[in-house]
DOMI-742692 format. One record per atom (N, C-alpha, C, O, CB): residue number from 0; chain; atom name; x, y, z. Coordinates in Angstrom, 2 decimals. Glycine has a CB too. Layout:
 pos unit site      px      py      pz
 NUM    A   CA       X       Y       Z
...
! end
This chain:
 pos unit site      px      py      pz
   0    A    N  -20.19  -46.02  -36.36
   0    A   CA  -21.18  -46.73  -37.13
   0    A    C  -21.02  -48.21  -36.82
   0    A    O  -19.90  -48.72  -36.75
   0    A   CB  -21.04  -46.43  -38.66
   1    A    N  -22.13  -48.88  -36.64
   1    A   CA  -22.06  -50.30  -36.31
   1    A    C  -21.61  -51.09  -37.54
   1    A    O  -21.75  -50.65  -38.68
   1    A   CB  -23.42  -50.82  -35.80
   2    A    N  -21.06  -52.29  -37.27
   2    A   CA  -20.60  -53.12  -38.38
   2    A    C  -21.77  -53.61  -39.22
   2    A    O  -21.60  -53.87  -40.41
   2    A   CB  -19.79  -54.31  -37.86
   3    A    N  -22.95  -53.74  -38.62
   3    A   CA  -24.14  -54.16  -39.37
   3    A    C  -24.51  -53.10  -40.41
   3    A    O  -24.81  -53.43  -41.56
   3    A   CB  -25.33  -54.43  -38.41
   4    A    N  -24.48  -51.83  -40.01
   4    A   CA  -24.80  -50.76  -40.96
   4    A    C  -23.74  -50.67  -42.05
   4    A    O  -24.07  -50.44  -43.21
   4    A   CB  -24.92  -49.42  -40.23
   5    A    N  -22.48  -50.85  -41.68
   5    A   CA  -21.41  -50.81  -42.66
   5    A    C  -21.58  -51.92  -43.67
   5    A    O  -21.41  -51.71  -44.87
   5    A   CB  -20.04  -50.91  -41.97
   6    A    N  -21.91  -53.11  -43.19
   6    A   CA  -22.11  -54.25  -44.08
   6    A    C  -23.28  -54.00  -45.03
   6    A    O  -23.19  -54.34  -46.21
   6    A   CB  -22.36  -55.52  -43.28
   7    A    N  -24.37  -53.41  -44.53
   7    A   CA  -25.51  -53.11  -45.39
   7    A    C  -25.13  -52.12  -46.47
   7    A    O  -25.56  -52.24  -47.62
   7    A   CB  -26.68  -52.57  -44.56
   8    A    N  -24.34  -51.14  -46.11
   8    A   CA  -23.95  -50.12  -47.08
   8    A    C  -23.04  -50.70  -48.16
   8    A    O  -23.16  -50.33  -49.33
   8    A   CB  -23.25  -48.97  -46.38
   9    A    N  -22.16  -51.59  -47.80
   9    A   CA  -21.22  -52.13  -48.78
   9    A    C  -21.81  -53.24  -49.62
   9    A    O  -21.30  -53.52  -50.71
   9    A   CB  -19.99  -52.63  -48.08
  10    A    N  -22.86  -53.89  -49.16
  10    A   CA  -23.43  -54.98  -49.94
  10    A    C  -24.59  -54.54  -50.82
  10    A    O  -25.08  -55.33  -51.63
  10    A   CB  -23.89  -56.07  -49.02
  11    A    N  -25.03  -53.32  -50.67
  11    A   CA  -26.13  -52.84  -51.50
  11    A    C  -25.60  -52.52  -52.88
  11    A    O  -24.65  -51.74  -53.03
  11    A   CB  -26.81  -51.61  -50.86
  12    A    N  -26.23  -53.12  -53.90
  12    A   CA  -25.76  -52.89  -55.26
  12    A    C  -26.54  -51.79  -55.96
  12    A    O  -26.16  -51.36  -57.05
  12    A   CB  -25.86  -54.17  -56.06
  13    A    N  -27.63  -51.33  -55.36
  13    A   CA  -28.44  -50.28  -55.98
  13    A    C  -27.77  -48.93  -55.77
  13    A    O  -27.23  -48.65  -54.70
  13    A   CB  -29.87  -50.28  -55.39
  14    A    N  -27.81  -48.09  -56.79
  14    A   CA  -27.24  -46.75  -56.62
  14    A    C  -28.10  -45.93  -55.66
  14    A    O  -29.31  -46.15  -55.55
  14    A   CB  -27.12  -46.02  -57.99
  15    A    N  -27.47  -45.01  -54.97
  15    A   CA  -28.18  -44.16  -54.03
  15    A    C  -29.02  -43.16  -54.80
  15    A    O  -28.51  -42.43  -55.66
  15    A   CB  -27.19  -43.45  -53.08
  16    A    N  -30.29  -43.11  -54.50
  16    A   CA  -31.16  -42.11  -55.09
  16    A    C  -31.90  -41.40  -53.96
  16    A    O  -32.40  -42.03  -53.03
  16    A   CB  -32.16  -42.74  -56.11
  17    A    N  -31.95  -40.12  -54.07
  17    A   CA  -32.62  -39.33  -53.06
  17    A    C  -34.02  -38.99  -53.54
  17    A    O  -34.22  -38.68  -54.71
  17    A   CB  -31.83  -38.06  -52.74
  18    A    N  -34.97  -39.04  -52.64
  18    A   CA  -36.33  -38.65  -52.99
  18    A    C  -36.58  -37.19  -52.64
  18    A    O  -37.67  -36.67  -52.86
  18    A   CB  -37.34  -39.55  -52.29
  19    A    N  -35.57  -36.53  -52.09
  19    A   CA  -35.70  -35.15  -51.68
  19    A    C  -35.16  -34.22  -52.76
  19    A    O  -34.16  -34.52  -53.41
  19    A   CB  -34.97  -34.91  -50.35
  20    A    N  -35.82  -33.11  -52.94
  20    A   CA  -35.32  -32.07  -53.82
  20    A    C  -34.83  -30.95  -52.93
  20    A    O  -35.55  -30.47  -52.06
  20    A   CB  -36.42  -31.58  -54.83
  21    A    N  -33.61  -30.53  -53.15
  21    A   CA  -33.03  -29.50  -52.32
  21    A    C  -33.23  -28.10  -52.91
  21    A    O  -32.79  -27.12  -52.32
  21    A   CB  -31.56  -29.77  -52.11
  22    A    N  -33.89  -28.01  -54.05
  22    A   CA  -34.16  -26.73  -54.67
  22    A    C  -35.64  -26.38  -54.54
  22    A    O  -36.50  -27.25  -54.66
  22    A   CB  -33.73  -26.73  -56.13
  23    A    N  -35.92  -25.12  -54.30
  23    A   CA  -37.30  -24.67  -54.32
  23    A    C  -37.76  -24.59  -55.77
  23    A    O  -36.95  -24.71  -56.69
  23    A   CB  -37.46  -23.29  -53.60
  24    A    N  -39.05  -24.39  -55.97
  24    A   CA  -39.56  -24.28  -57.34
  24    A    C  -38.94  -23.08  -58.05
  24    A    O  -38.62  -23.16  -59.23
  24    A   CB  -41.09  -24.15  -57.33
  25    A    N  -38.77  -21.97  -57.33
  25    A   CA  -38.16  -20.79  -57.94
  25    A    C  -36.70  -21.06  -58.30
  25    A    O  -36.24  -20.63  -59.36
  25    A   CB  -38.25  -19.58  -56.98
  26    A    N  -35.98  -21.78  -57.44
  26    A   CA  -34.59  -22.12  -57.75
  26    A    C  -34.49  -23.05  -58.95
  26    A    O  -33.56  -22.95  -59.74
  26    A   CB  -33.92  -22.76  -56.53
  27    A    N  -35.44  -23.96  -59.09
  27    A   CA  -35.46  -24.84  -60.26
  27    A    C  -35.66  -24.04  -61.53
  27    A    O  -35.02  -24.31  -62.55
  27    A   CB  -36.56  -25.90  -60.13
  28    A    N  -36.56  -23.05  -61.49
  28    A   CA  -36.79  -22.20  -62.66
  28    A    C  -35.54  -21.39  -63.00
  28    A    O  -35.21  -21.21  -64.17
  28    A   CB  -37.98  -21.25  -62.42
  29    A    N  -34.85  -20.90  -61.97
  29    A   CA  -33.63  -20.15  -62.20
  29    A    C  -32.56  -21.04  -62.82
  29    A    O  -31.83  -20.61  -63.71
  29    A   CB  -33.12  -19.54  -60.89
  30    A    N  -32.48  -22.27  -62.35
  30    A   CA  -31.52  -23.22  -62.92
  30    A    C  -31.85  -23.50  -64.39
  30    A    O  -30.95  -23.61  -65.23
  30    A   CB  -31.52  -24.53  -62.11
  31    A    N  -33.14  -23.62  -64.70
  31    A   CA  -33.55  -23.84  -66.10
  31    A    C  -33.16  -22.65  -66.96
  31    A    O  -32.72  -22.83  -68.10
  31    A   CB  -35.07  -24.09  -66.18
  32    A    N  -33.33  -21.42  -66.45
  32    A   CA  -32.91  -20.23  -67.19
  32    A    C  -31.41  -20.24  -67.43
  32    A    O  -30.94  -19.91  -68.51
  32    A   CB  -33.32  -18.95  -66.43
  33    A    N  -30.66  -20.63  -66.41
  33    A   CA  -29.21  -20.68  -66.51
  33    A    C  -28.78  -21.67  -67.60
  33    A    O  -27.96  -21.34  -68.46
  33    A   CB  -28.58  -21.08  -65.16
  34    A    N  -29.35  -22.86  -67.56
  34    A   CA  -29.03  -23.88  -68.56
  34    A    C  -29.45  -23.44  -69.96
  34    A    O  -28.75  -23.70  -70.94
  34    A   CB  -29.71  -25.21  -68.21
  35    A    N  -30.58  -22.77  -70.06
  35    A   CA  -31.06  -22.26  -71.34
  35    A    C  -30.04  -21.29  -71.94
  35    A    O  -29.72  -21.37  -73.12
  35    A   CB  -32.43  -21.57  -71.17
  36    A    N  -29.54  -20.37  -71.12
  36    A   CA  -28.56  -19.39  -71.61
  36    A    C  -27.27  -20.07  -72.06
  36    A    O  -26.65  -19.64  -73.03
  36    A   CB  -28.24  -18.37  -70.52
  37    A    N  -26.87  -21.12  -71.38
  37    A   CA  -25.64  -21.81  -71.74
  37    A    C  -25.78  -22.66  -73.00
  37    A    O  -24.80  -22.85  -73.73
  37    A   CB  -25.20  -22.69  -70.60
  38    A    N  -26.97  -23.17  -73.26
  38    A   CA  -27.12  -24.18  -74.31
  38    A    C  -27.95  -23.77  -75.52
  38    A    O  -27.87  -24.44  -76.55
  38    A   CB  -27.72  -25.36  -73.72
  39    A    N  -28.72  -22.72  -75.45
  39    A   CA  -29.57  -22.34  -76.57
  39    A    C  -28.73  -21.69  -77.67
  39    A    O  -28.04  -20.70  -77.42
  39    A   CB  -30.69  -21.37  -76.10
  40    A    N  -28.77  -22.24  -78.88
  40    A   CA  -27.94  -21.70  -79.96
  40    A    C  -28.24  -20.23  -80.28
  40    A    O  -27.33  -19.47  -80.58
  40    A   CB  -28.13  -22.53  -81.19
  41    A    N  -29.51  -19.83  -80.22
  41    A   CA  -29.86  -18.44  -80.52
  41    A    C  -29.30  -17.49  -79.47
  41    A    O  -28.78  -16.42  -79.80
  41    A   CB  -31.38  -18.29  -80.62
  42    A    N  -29.41  -17.88  -78.20
  42    A   CA  -28.85  -17.04  -77.13
  42    A    C  -27.34  -16.96  -77.30
  42    A    O  -26.77  -15.87  -77.19
  42    A   CB  -29.21  -17.61  -75.74
  43    A    N  -26.70  -18.09  -77.55
  43    A   CA  -25.24  -18.09  -77.71
  43    A    C  -24.79  -17.30  -78.92
  43    A    O  -23.77  -16.62  -78.88
  43    A   CB  -24.72  -19.52  -77.81
  44    A    N  -25.56  -17.37  -80.01
  44    A   CA  -25.21  -16.63  -81.22
  44    A    C  -25.33  -15.12  -80.98
  44    A    O  -24.47  -14.35  -81.40
  44    A   CB  -26.11  -17.06  -82.40
  45    A    N  -26.39  -14.71  -80.31
  45    A   CA  -26.64  -13.28  -80.12
  45    A    C  -25.82  -12.68  -78.97
  45    A    O  -25.40  -11.53  -79.06
  45    A   CB  -28.11  -13.05  -79.86
  46    A    N  -25.60  -13.45  -77.90
  46    A   CA  -24.97  -12.90  -76.70
  46    A    C  -23.65  -13.55  -76.33
  46    A    O  -23.15  -13.35  -75.22
  46    A   CB  -25.91  -13.02  -75.55
  47    A    N  -23.06  -14.32  -77.24
  47    A   CA  -21.79  -15.00  -76.94
  47    A    C  -20.72  -14.02  -76.45
  47    A    O  -20.58  -12.92  -76.98
  47    A   CB  -21.29  -15.73  -78.17
  48    A    N  -19.98  -14.45  -75.44
  48    A   CA  -18.91  -13.65  -74.82
  48    A    C  -19.42  -12.43  -74.07
  48    A    O  -18.68  -11.47  -73.84
  48    A   CB  -17.93  -13.20  -75.89
  49    A    N  -20.69  -12.45  -73.69
  49    A   CA  -21.27  -11.39  -72.87
  49    A    C  -21.89  -12.00  -71.62
  49    A    O  -22.12  -13.21  -71.54
  49    A   CB  -22.32  -10.57  -73.68
  50    A    N  -22.16  -11.13  -70.66
  50    A   CA  -22.93  -11.53  -69.48
  50    A    C  -24.37  -11.12  -69.75
  50    A    O  -24.63  -10.00  -70.19
  50    A   CB  -22.36  -10.87  -68.16
  51    A    N  -25.31  -12.02  -69.47
  51    A   CA  -26.71  -11.68  -69.64
  51    A    C  -27.44  -11.80  -68.30
  51    A    O  -27.03  -12.54  -67.41
  51    A   CB  -27.37  -12.60  -70.69
  52    A    N  -28.52  -11.06  -68.20
  52    A   CA  -29.45  -11.16  -67.08
  52    A    C  -30.70  -11.83  -67.65
  52    A    O  -31.32  -11.30  -68.57
  52    A   CB  -29.77   -9.74  -66.42
  53    A    N  -31.06  -12.98  -67.09
  53    A   CA  -32.20  -13.73  -67.63
  53    A    C  -33.21  -14.03  -66.53
  53    A    O  -32.87  -14.20  -65.36
  53    A   CB  -31.73  -15.03  -68.28
  54    A    N  -34.47  -14.10  -66.96
  54    A   CA  -35.57  -14.49  -66.07
  54    A    C  -36.70  -15.01  -66.94
  54    A    O  -37.13  -14.34  -67.88
  54    A   CB  -36.06  -13.29  -65.16
  55    A    N  -37.17  -16.20  -66.63
  55    A   CA  -38.26  -16.86  -67.34
  55    A    C  -38.03  -16.89  -68.86
  55    A    O  -38.88  -16.49  -69.65
  55    A   CB  -39.57  -16.16  -67.03
  56    A    N  -36.84  -17.37  -69.22
  56    A   CA  -36.44  -17.52  -70.62
  56    A    C  -36.55  -16.23  -71.42
  56    A    O  -36.94  -16.22  -72.59
  56    A   CB  -37.29  -18.58  -71.28
  57    A    N  -36.21  -15.16  -70.75
  57    A   CA  -36.14  -13.86  -71.42
  57    A    C  -34.84  -13.20  -71.00
  57    A    O  -34.47  -13.21  -69.83
  57    A   CB  -37.38  -12.96  -71.06
  58    A    N  -34.15  -12.63  -71.97
  58    A   CA  -32.94  -11.87  -71.69
  58    A    C  -33.36  -10.43  -71.41
  58    A    O  -33.92   -9.76  -72.27
  58    A   CB  -31.90  -11.96  -72.88
  59    A    N  -33.07   -9.98  -70.20
  59    A   CA  -33.46   -8.63  -69.79
  59    A    C  -32.36   -7.61  -70.05
  59    A    O  -32.63   -6.43  -70.26
  59    A   CB  -33.83   -8.61  -68.32
  60    A    N  -31.12   -8.07  -70.04
  60    A   CA  -30.01   -7.17  -70.27
  60    A    C  -28.76   -7.94  -70.62
  60    A    O  -28.65   -9.13  -70.34
  60    A   CB  -29.77   -6.29  -69.05
  61    A    N  -27.82   -7.25  -71.25
  61    A   CA  -26.55   -7.87  -71.62
  61    A    C  -25.46   -6.82  -71.56
  61    A    O  -25.71   -5.62  -71.75
  61    A   CB  -26.62   -8.51  -73.05
  62    A    N  -24.24   -7.29  -71.29
  62    A   CA  -23.12   -6.37  -71.24
  62    A    C  -21.81   -7.09  -71.12
  62    A    O  -21.76   -8.32  -71.09
  62    A   CB  -23.28   -5.41  -70.10
  63    A    N  -20.74   -6.31  -71.06
  63    A   CA  -19.40   -6.90  -71.01
  63    A    C  -19.08   -7.51  -69.66
  63    A    O  -18.19   -8.34  -69.55
  63    A   CB  -18.37   -5.85  -71.34
  64    A    N  -19.81   -7.09  -68.61
  64    A   CA  -19.63   -7.66  -67.28
  64    A    C  -20.97   -7.65  -66.55
  64    A    O  -21.98   -7.20  -67.08
  64    A   CB  -18.55   -6.87  -66.47
  65    A    N  -20.97   -8.16  -65.33
  65    A   CA  -22.22   -8.29  -64.57
  65    A    C  -22.89   -6.94  -64.33
  65    A    O  -24.11   -6.81  -64.47
  65    A   CB  -21.95   -8.97  -63.24
  66    A    N  -22.11   -5.94  -63.99
  66    A   CA  -22.68   -4.62  -63.71
  66    A    C  -23.29   -4.00  -64.97
  66    A    O  -24.38   -3.43  -64.91
  66    A   CB  -21.61   -3.69  -63.14
  67    A    N  -22.60   -4.12  -66.09
  67    A   CA  -23.13   -3.58  -67.34
  67    A    C  -24.42   -4.30  -67.75
  67    A    O  -25.35   -3.67  -68.24
  67    A   CB  -22.07   -3.70  -68.47
  68    A    N  -24.46   -5.61  -67.55
  68    A   CA  -25.66   -6.38  -67.89
  68    A    C  -26.83   -5.95  -67.00
  68    A    O  -27.95   -5.81  -67.48
  68    A   CB  -25.40   -7.90  -67.75
  69    A    N  -26.56   -5.76  -65.71
  69    A   CA  -27.62   -5.36  -64.79
  69    A    C  -28.10   -3.94  -65.11
  69    A    O  -29.30   -3.67  -65.07
  69    A   CB  -27.14   -5.45  -63.34
  70    A    N  -27.18   -3.05  -65.43
  70    A   CA  -27.56   -1.68  -65.81
  70    A    C  -28.47   -1.71  -67.05
  70    A    O  -29.44   -0.96  -67.13
  70    A   CB  -26.30   -0.82  -66.08
  71    A    N  -28.13   -2.57  -68.00
  71    A   CA  -28.95   -2.70  -69.21
  71    A    C  -30.33   -3.26  -68.87
  71    A    O  -31.34   -2.80  -69.42
  71    A   CB  -28.24   -3.61  -70.23
  72    A    N  -30.38   -4.24  -67.99
  72    A   CA  -31.66   -4.85  -67.61
  72    A    C  -32.57   -3.84  -66.91
  72    A    O  -33.79   -3.86  -67.10
  72    A   CB  -31.43   -6.06  -66.70
  73    A    N  -31.99   -2.98  -66.10
  73    A   CA  -32.79   -2.02  -65.34
  73    A    C  -33.41   -0.93  -66.21
  73    A    O  -34.24   -0.16  -65.73
  73    A   CB  -31.95   -1.38  -64.27
  74    A    N  -33.04   -0.87  -67.47
  74    A   CA  -33.66    0.08  -68.39
  74    A    C  -35.11   -0.30  -68.68
  74    A    O  -35.90    0.53  -69.12
  74    A   CB  -32.86    0.17  -69.69
  75    A    N  -35.45   -1.57  -68.45
  75    A   CA  -36.81   -2.06  -68.66
  75    A    C  -37.61   -1.82  -67.38
  75    A    O  -37.22   -2.30  -66.32
  75    A   CB  -36.81   -3.58  -69.05
  76    A    N  -38.72   -1.09  -67.47
  76    A   CA  -39.47   -0.78  -66.25
  76    A    C  -40.05   -2.01  -65.55
  76    A    O  -40.27   -1.98  -64.34
  76    A   CB  -40.59    0.17  -66.59
  77    A    N  -40.29   -3.08  -66.28
  77    A   CA  -40.85   -4.28  -65.67
  77    A    C  -39.80   -5.34  -65.37
  77    A    O  -40.14   -6.51  -65.19
  77    A   CB  -41.91   -4.87  -66.57
  78    A    N  -38.54   -4.95  -65.31
  78    A   CA  -37.45   -5.89  -65.01
  78    A    C  -37.66   -6.51  -63.63
  78    A    O  -37.94   -5.78  -62.67
  78    A   CB  -36.06   -5.19  -65.09
  79    A    N  -37.54   -7.82  -63.51
  79    A   CA  -37.71   -8.46  -62.20
  79    A    C  -36.62   -8.03  -61.22
  79    A    O  -35.58   -7.50  -61.61
  79    A   CB  -37.70   -9.99  -62.36
  80    A    N  -36.88   -8.29  -59.96
  80    A   CA  -35.91   -8.00  -58.90
  80    A    C  -34.64   -8.81  -59.15
  80    A    O  -34.69   -9.92  -59.68
  80    A   CB  -36.51   -8.32  -57.49
  81    A    N  -33.53   -8.24  -58.77
  81    A   CA  -32.22   -8.87  -59.01
  81    A    C  -32.14  -10.30  -58.46
  81    A    O  -31.53  -11.17  -59.08
  81    A   CB  -31.11   -8.03  -58.39
  82    A    N  -32.76  -10.54  -57.32
  82    A   CA  -32.71  -11.87  -56.71
  82    A    C  -33.48  -12.92  -57.49
  82    A    O  -33.32  -14.12  -57.26
  82    A   CB  -33.23  -11.81  -55.30
  83    A    N  -34.33  -12.48  -58.41
  83    A   CA  -35.11  -13.41  -59.21
  83    A    C  -34.42  -13.76  -60.53
  83    A    O  -34.83  -14.68  -61.23
  83    A   CB  -36.50  -12.83  -59.49
  84    A    N  -33.37  -13.02  -60.85
  84    A   CA  -32.68  -13.18  -62.13
  84    A    C  -31.44  -14.05  -61.99
  84    A    O  -30.90  -14.22  -60.90
  84    A   CB  -32.31  -11.82  -62.71
  85    A    N  -31.01  -14.58  -63.12
  85    A   CA  -29.73  -15.27  -63.17
  85    A    C  -28.79  -14.45  -64.04
  85    A    O  -29.20  -13.84  -65.03
  85    A   CB  -29.88  -16.74  -63.72
  86    A    N  -27.53  -14.45  -63.66
  86    A   CA  -26.48  -13.78  -64.41
  86    A    C  -25.63  -14.89  -65.02
  86    A    O  -25.10  -15.74  -64.31
  86    A   CB  -25.63  -12.80  -63.51
  87    A    N  -25.49  -14.87  -66.34
  87    A   CA  -24.81  -15.96  -67.03
  87    A    C  -23.77  -15.39  -67.99
  87    A    O  -24.05  -14.49  -68.78
  87    A   CB  -25.83  -16.84  -67.80
  88    A    N  -22.56  -15.92  -67.90
  88    A   CA  -21.54  -15.63  -68.90
  88    A    C  -21.81  -16.60  -70.05
  88    A    O  -21.59  -17.80  -69.94
  88    A   CB  -20.06  -15.78  -68.33
  89    A    N  -22.29  -16.05  -71.16
  89    A   CA  -22.73  -16.87  -72.28
  89    A    C  -21.54  -17.26  -73.14
  89    A    O  -20.80  -16.39  -73.61
  89    A   CB  -23.80  -16.13  -73.12
  90    A    N  -21.35  -18.57  -73.35
  90    A   CA  -20.25  -18.99  -74.24
  90    A    C  -20.59  -18.66  -75.69
  90    A    O  -21.76  -18.69  -76.09
  90    A   CB  -19.96  -20.50  -74.09
  91    A    N  -19.59  -18.37  -76.45
  91    A   CA  -19.75  -18.09  -77.87
  91    A    C  -20.10  -19.38  -78.59
  91    A    O  -19.62  -20.46  -78.23
  91    A   CB  -18.46  -17.44  -78.47
  92    A    N  -20.94  -19.28  -79.60
  92    A   CA  -21.29  -20.45  -80.40
  92    A    C  -20.13  -20.74  -81.34
  92    A    O  -19.77  -19.90  -82.16
  92    A   CB  -22.62  -20.22  -81.19
  93    A    N  -19.55  -21.91  -81.22
  93    A   CA  -18.40  -22.29  -82.03
  93    A    C  -18.81  -22.39  -83.50
  93    A    O  -19.92  -22.83  -83.80
  93    A   CB  -17.80  -23.64  -81.55
  94    A    N  -17.93  -22.00  -84.42
  94    A   CA  -18.26  -22.08  -85.86
  94    A    C  -18.68  -23.48  -86.29
  94    A    O  -19.54  -23.63  -87.15
  94    A   CB  -17.07  -21.63  -86.68
  95    A    N  -18.08  -24.51  -85.71
  95    A   CA  -18.45  -25.88  -86.08
  95    A    C  -19.90  -26.16  -85.71
  95    A    O  -20.56  -26.97  -86.37
  95    A   CB  -17.52  -26.90  -85.39
  96    A    N  -20.42  -25.50  -84.67
  96    A   CA  -21.79  -25.69  -84.25
  96    A    C  -22.77  -25.04  -85.24
  96    A    O  -23.94  -25.42  -85.29
  96    A   CB  -22.00  -25.12  -82.86
  97    A    N  -22.30  -24.08  -86.02
  97    A   CA  -23.15  -23.40  -86.97
  97    A    C  -23.40  -24.25  -88.22
  97    A    O  -24.46  -24.18  -88.83
  97    A   CB  -22.55  -22.07  -87.35
  98    A    N  -22.40  -25.06  -88.59
  98    A   CA  -22.50  -25.86  -89.80
  98    A    C  -22.57  -27.33  -89.42
  98    A    O  -21.56  -27.92  -89.04
  98    A   CB  -21.31  -25.59  -90.76
  99    A    N  -23.77  -27.95  -89.53
  99    A   CA  -23.90  -29.36  -89.11
  99    A    C  -23.04  -30.32  -89.93
  99    A    O  -22.72  -31.40  -89.44
  99    A   CB  -25.33  -29.78  -89.21
 100    A    N  -22.66  -29.94  -91.14
 100    A   CA  -21.85  -30.83  -91.96
 100    A    C  -20.34  -30.71  -91.65
 100    A    O  -19.54  -31.49  -92.16
 100    A   CB  -22.10  -30.52  -93.43
 101    A    N  -19.97  -29.74  -90.81
 101    A   CA  -18.55  -29.52  -90.52
 101    A    C  -17.93  -30.70  -89.78
 101    A    O  -16.74  -30.97  -89.95
 101    A   CB  -18.37  -28.26  -89.69
 102    A    N  -18.71  -31.40  -88.97
 102    A   CA  -18.17  -32.51  -88.21
 102    A    C  -18.18  -33.81  -88.98
 102    A    O  -17.62  -34.80  -88.51
 102    A   CB  -18.92  -32.67  -86.94
 103    A    N  -18.79  -33.85  -90.14
 103    A   CA  -18.91  -35.09  -90.92
 103    A    C  -17.72  -35.33  -91.80
 103    A    O  -17.67  -36.34  -92.51
 103    A   CB  -20.15  -35.07  -91.76
! end
């Protein structure tokens, strides 16, 4: 790398921002489903400590492991293809999260 390019890189004070998205639209939707399963209180309350199969903010199946969750999901005749679903180990909702006054 030339010293001119090195100097430009070290003197730039602006943070690097990319204008490119490396995820397809379908991958973005899958990521949103994944985040929803991890963070939604209702999902965590109902499916905490289980693996769920999710697609388009719908839980298609749940079980003690990935295979059990997929077997449960396949009981639905309109279950999406496996490659379209996300498999998420859902964290349990902590008791403190249930009572908003517990942290006060």
